[in-house]
C-alpha positions in Angstrom: -34.3 -17.3 -15.6 -37.0 -18.0 -13.5 -38.2 -14.5 -12.9 -39.8 -14.0 -15.9 -38.3 -10.9 -17.0 -37.3 -10.5 -21.0 -34.3 -11.6 -21.3 -34.1 -11.5 -25.2 -36.7 -13.8 -27.7 -35.7 -16.5 -30.0 -36.5 -18.0 -33.0 -39.1 -17.2 -36.2 -42.3 -18.0 -36.1 -41.7 -21.6 -36.2 -40.6 -21.0 -32.5 -43.0 -18.7 -31.7 -46.2 -21.1 -32.9 -44.3 -24.0 -30.2 -44.5 -21.0 -28.2 -47.9 -20.0 -28.2 -49.0 -24.4 -27.8 -47.1 -24.1 -24.9 -48.2 -22.1 -23.0 -52.0 -23.0 -24.6 -51.3 -26.9 -22.6 -50.7 -24.9 -19.5 -52.9 -21.9 -19.4 -55.8 -23.7 -17.9 -53.7 -24.0 -14.9 -51.8 -21.1 -15.0 -55.3 -19.7 -14.5 -55.8 -22.0 -11.5 -53.6 -20.8 -9.9 -53.7 -17.3 -10.1 -57.2 -17.1 -9.8 -57.2 -19.4 -6.6 -54.4 -17.0 -5.3 -56.3 -13.8 -5.8 -60.3 -14.5 -5.7 -60.5 -12.8 -8.6 -61.2 -13.9 -12.4 -60.8 -10.5 -13.9 -57.3 -10.2 -12.4 -56.1 -13.8 -12.7 -57.0 -13.2 -16.4 -54.6 -10.1 -16.5 -52.1 -11.8 -14.5 -52.5 -14.7 -17.3 -51.4 -12.5 -19.8 -48.7 -10.7 -18.5 -47.1 -14.6 -18.2 -48.2 -14.8 -22.0 -45.7 -11.3 -22.6 -43.1 -12.5 -20.8 -43.5 -16.1 -22.1 -43.1 -14.2 -25.6 -40.3 -11.8 -24.7 -38.0 -14.9 -22.6 -35.3 -16.6 -23.9 -37.4 -19.9 -24.0 -34.9 -22.3 -25.4 -33.1 -21.7 -21.8 -36.2 -22.9 -20.3 -35.5 -26.5 -19.4 -39.1 -27.3 -17.8 -41.9 -24.9 -19.4 -44.6 -26.1 -17.5 -42.8 -25.4 -14.2 -41.2 -22.1 -15.6 -44.7 -21.0 -16.5 -46.1 -21.8 -13.0 -42.9 -20.4 -10.9 -44.0 -17.3 -12.9 -47.2 -16.9 -12.6 -46.9 -17.8 -8.6 -44.2 -15.4 -8.1 -46.5 -12.5 -9.7 -49.6 -13.3 -7.6 -47.8 -13.2 -4.5 -47.1 -9.2 -5.6 -49.9 -9.1 -6.9 -52.1 -10.3 -3.7 -49.7 -7.9 -1.3 -52.0 -5.4 -3.6 -54.9 -6.7 -3.7 -55.0 -7.0 0.5 -53.9 -3.1 0.3 -56.6 -2.6 -2.1 -59.5 -4.7 0.3 -58.3 -2.7 3.1 -60.6 -0.1 1.4 -63.2 -1.9 -0.4 -67.0 -1.0 0.8 -68.2 -4.0 2.5 -67.8 -7.6 2.5 -65.4 -8.6 0.1 -66.3 -12.0 -1.3 -64.1 -13.6 -4.3 -66.0 -13.4 -8.1 -67.3 -16.5 -8.5 -66.7 -18.8 -11.7 -68.1 -21.3 -14.1 -67.0 -24.7 -13.0 -70.5 -26.4 -14.9 -69.5 -26.6 -18.0 -65.7 -27.2 -18.1 -63.1 -27.7 -15.5 -61.9 -24.2 -16.5 -59.4 -24.2 -13.8 -57.3 -26.6 -14.5 -56.7 -28.0 -11.3 -56.7 -32.1 -10.7 -58.5 -31.7 -7.8 -60.9 -28.9 -6.3 -59.4 -27.4 -3.3 -58.5 -24.2 -2.4 -61.9 -23.7 -4.6 -64.8 -23.0 -3.0 -66.1 -19.4 -1.6 -65.5 -20.6 2.2 -62.4 -21.8 1.4 -60.9 -18.6 -0.5 -61.8 -16.3 2.4 -59.9 -18.0 4.7 -57.2 -18.2 3.1 -57.5 -14.0 2.6 -56.0 -14.2 6.0 -53.2 -16.1 5.3 -50.0 -14.4 4.2 -49.3 -14.4 -0.1 -46.4 -17.5 0.7 -48.7 -19.3 2.9 -51.4 -18.9 0.5 -49.5 -20.1 -2.7 -47.9 -22.7 -0.6 -51.3 -24.5 0.1 -53.4 -23.5 -3.7 -49.5 -25.6 -5.0 -50.3 -28.5 -3.2 -53.6 -28.6 -1.8 -55.3 -27.9 -5.3 -52.5 -28.8 -8.1 -50.0 -31.8 -5.8 -47.1 -30.2 -6.3 -44.4 -31.8 -4.7 -42.8 -30.0 -1.2 -39.5 -29.3 -3.1 -40.7 -27.9 -6.4 -42.6 -25.2 -4.3 -39.8 -24.8 -2.7 -38.0 -23.8 -5.9 -41.4 -22.0 -6.6 -41.6 -19.1 -3.7 -37.9 -19.5 -2.2 -38.0 -21.0 0.3 -36.3 -24.1 2.1 -38.5 -27.8 1.9 -39.2 -28.0 5.4 -40.2 -24.3 5.7 -42.6 -25.1 3.1 -44.2 -27.7 4.9 -44.5 -25.7 7.6 -46.5 -23.0 5.4 -48.8 -25.9 4.1 -48.9 -27.5 7.7 -50.2 -23.7 9.2 -52.4 -22.9 6.2 -54.5 -26.6 6.0 -55.1 -26.2 10.1 -56.5 -22.5 9.9 -58.9 -23.7 6.8 -59.8 -26.7 9.5 -59.9 -24.8 12.5 -61.9 -22.0 10.3 -64.8 -24.0 9.0 -67.2 -27.1 10.0 -66.1 -30.2 7.8 -68.9 -29.4 4.7 -72.2 -31.3 3.6 -72.3 -33.4 0.3 -72.8 -31.4 -2.3 -76.3 -32.8 -3.0 -77.6 -31.7 0.3 -75.6 -28.4 -0.3 -77.9 -28.1 -2.8 -81.0 -28.9 -1.1 -80.2 -26.4 1.8 -79.6 -24.0 -0.9 -82.5 -24.7 -2.4 -84.7 -24.7 1.2 -83.1 -21.6 1.6 -84.4 -19.8 -1.6 -87.9 -21.0 -1.1 -88.2 -19.8 2.4 -86.6 -16.5 1.9 -88.7 -15.5 -0.8 -91.6 -16.7 0.7 -90.2 -14.4 3.9 -90.9 -18.0 6.4 -89.3 -17.0 9.3 -89.5 -20.5 10.8 -88.1 -22.4 7.5 -85.7 -20.1 7.9 -84.3 -20.3 11.2 -84.8 -24.2 10.8 -81.8 -24.3 8.1 -79.4 -21.9 10.1 -76.8 -22.4 11.9 -77.3 -21.2 15.0 -74.7 -19.3 14.6 -74.7 -18.7 11.0 -73.6 -15.4 9.2 -74.8 -13.5 5.9 -72.2 -11.9 4.1 -73.0 -9.5 1.0 -70.5 -7.9 -1.6 -72.1 -4.7 -2.7 -69.0 -3.5 -2.8 -70.9 0.2 -2.6 -71.9 -0.1 -6.1 -75.4 -1.2 -5.3 -77.2 -1.5 -2.4 -76.2 -4.0 0.0 -75.8 -4.6 4.1 -72.6 -3.5 4.8 -71.7 -5.4 8.0 -72.1 -9.3 8.1 -75.0 -10.4 9.9 -74.7 -12.6 12.7 -76.7 -15.4 14.1 -79.7 -17.7 13.2 -82.6 -15.3 14.6 -81.1 -11.6 13.3 -79.7 -13.4 9.5 -83.4 -15.1 9.3 -85.3 -11.4 10.3 -82.5 -9.6 8.2 -83.7 -12.0 5.1 -87.3 -11.4 5.8 -87.5 -7.6 6.2 -86.3 -7.3 2.2 -88.6 -10.2 0.6 -91.1 -8.2 -0.3 -89.0 -6.2 -2.8 -86.0 -7.9 -3.2 -87.7 -11.3 -5.2 -90.3 -9.0 -7.2 -90.1 -10.2 -10.7 -87.1 -12.4 -9.6 -86.3 -15.5 -11.6 -83.3 -18.4 -10.1 -81.8 -20.8 -11.6 -78.7 -23.0 -10.7 -76.0 -23.4 -11.5 -72.2 -24.8 -10.7 -70.0 -22.1 -9.7 -66.7 -22.7 -7.7 -67.3 -26.0 -7.7 -70.2 -26.0 -5.7 -74.4 -24.8 -6.2 -75.2 -21.0 -6.8 -78.2 -19.8 -7.4 -78.4 -17.6 -9.7 -81.4 -14.4 -9.4 -81.9 -12.5 -12.5 -84.7 -9.5 -13.5 -85.5 -8.4 -17.0 -83.1 -11.6 -18.1 -80.1 -9.7 -16.3 -78.0 -11.8 -13.1 -77.5 -9.4 -10.6 -77.2 -11.5 -7.8 -75.1 -15.2 -7.3 -76.3 -16.7 -3.8 -74.6 -19.4 -2.5 -74.4 -20.8 1.2 -71.8 -22.5 3.0 -73.0 -25.8 5.5 -72.6 -28.4 7.4 -74.4 -31.1 9.7 -75.5 -28.4 12.0 -76.9 -26.3 9.1 -76.2 -23.4 6.6 -73.0 -21.6 8.2 -73.0 -19.1 5.9 -75.2 -17.3 3.2 -73.0 -15.3 0.8 -74.8 -12.7 -1.7 -72.5 -11.3 -4.6 -73.8 -8.8 -6.1 -71.2 -6.5 -7.1 -72.1 -6.0 -10.9 -68.1 -5.6 -11.8 -67.8 -9.3 -9.7 -70.3 -11.3 -11.4 -69.4 -11.2 -14.9 -67.2 -14.4 -14.6 -70.8 -16.4 -13.2 -72.7 -18.7 -15.9 -74.4 -16.9 -18.2 
């Protein structure tokens, strides 16, 4: 039964121990699928817990391939949840950005490949239909064969190939080719230095002409509720609050979502996760993740 609904329990303590071991082995991948589908670590954790409860309650003896079964349940639940999440985000206060997750100490998301993990890509995937997003994530991040993706999402194999192709095209068209990780870190460090000092010329020099700054405060903290567009406007915007925003702020760098972010803290508490998406043109996007409820999964 691929929808994961309870169909009766099986076995005793030994069977449950085996079920726990099987689930623990595949859990990182399930979280990786759920997180890429939802862009929220908290929602992904809740969804994986739901999958575990369904795994406990199903007839596991009838499941030939537990890993495939659990991936199917996770993906289908994530498709349903992403539809609800999209409705919630229509009333979200200000720009919505994904929740950062710590990818420095451990490849926690469980993917063999890093696709569909960087912030800029997750933002672009928000514009896809849930099924398109699922097909893209399964193919690009986890290298599932088209035949298996078709079984998971309930579509034909040719249809799945089209879904993945459209999603790839959307990502490529929505983002310039990113710079190497070392260059992204250099530009982020230069941005932080210029932002702290309010150096307008230095900011304009590293920003792409059409750079955009997004601030996700979710209405919980003071943050711009609209994207700021254009290198000059972004530079002036950043300089405008330099004198008070950076007062007493400590900065350290960490790996979140496979790229370098600056963790800004005051009195020992992280209040902003700041990162940039950059290309050969310079910094294309500045991302300020400030909603307190969404930065709890950032490196401590």
